[in-house]
Steps between C-alpha positions, in 0.01 A plus 500: 500500500581769241299823468361366169382165640144459374418295810561812708157632599612861469630447148183321399286778647690760296533297180178622344616860487297619202121466482384401153297813437781739591761291321362590156568871545806447721674274246433749220631780722820320596578412139454861384624738767858636500731318742858604422632768730204498738621530859181621670148389410152532646210260445175684572224259603725198557235307696633160603816554296416507129710614320709644786670171589591413143611855424744474792638180352525640146684816615738311727618541858664840447167666417261638762145405404222639718142375500203694634135412543225606743408131542687416821410130500629469143829658607534247782481223240744684272744539787482129579579410140786747499648350814496156339648604165712807578563510876372759742567816296141564385443861399122516542270771629127524564431807291262637239650545157305823459698661784821298524730586796816568296676815380486627143721317250581216739489211248661403172194294414138505618273212405130428533345164417119512472486774764361753257192279459437501873564858605224760523736762349712370210610853411626562854688169496677594176594842639635341817708256295639799313586681825683198636704431185836656423517729199708238317288211630215293363151390595346172393141401553299199394124490471213304357322691225147552385398175337581300812233229535330632184323168437364493854377859488352440158308203637378702798386777264279264302309418820442854624217736424603800286462730802772305684760506223635842596616368838675211329667734251618727783651202681685382189622855435685512833789313342726720290584489133860560397398838359336607828791372705744692279303822542488460878872428519591797285279727710686373809839602361612190311616450144404152383805317376353159423171311512486122470158337464429129534193279494434228754212269585369309794331179386227313688325168446159670494301800615438354845876484557529867406246617756630264771867595462625616843702796375229627268255482789746681727611767257199562275169354615413789732532743207294274274227483762507879536463544123223244453329523840514241778172323427537515124855362516377190679214462250736541204766262625379189315409684177848658508662159544300372203599801288870454585477131412363596159807712414767244582808480276582220256603275789176571685671713765373841605776759452511838672713768339769688697665764279799651680729797446835599647577871479852637544536872563777753555462838669388759247 
């Protein structure tokens, strides 16, 4: 049996290496970031291996690509995938990207895929990426932008009392714009070399499918409940489904917007 035999349980377990949500930003990142000449790279917030595993493959076996994440269980899964695809040489560490355990200027390339959306201190993350990057190196980060799920948030807004709209606006404002991201990066010691924006959509059969989607429930529902209020969220569930159904596209599907940006920076 060859290592690539799809009847091999280990290969099958590692085959689905990129979750759909992360793959939008990760694919944009991998198609934009500089690759030539990179011998050392760091993926901050690699989770279960996205885009760390693919970045290893794109840079080739001579490159040393390190992945860090405080999520230990995610790293266990990443290590298993690495063992299947690349052998035992998995350079992974359970570490916080805000205080990474590496010396200054250690890497030719530092990357972050969606991490900036999930850290309490984006400015600190950008400064740490700058510290870790060689003076002639690059950083590349990918993020969802303001406007993500705009149709959903617009529908929620129509169902809230005016007094509750400020909480919704504050939640939406947590995602960066390109202008805000550029200002933060420049303040952290970067000069922005390139920004590539792209628009993506997740399509659903109807509003009920949106609210029942496992990843949306895992990644977002707790925040939605916090914004709307536990009891009110349950009361608004069916009216929200009806409102989403009313804004379906020409095919009848409900589409949720996912604007994405990849930012490439060089040390200022």
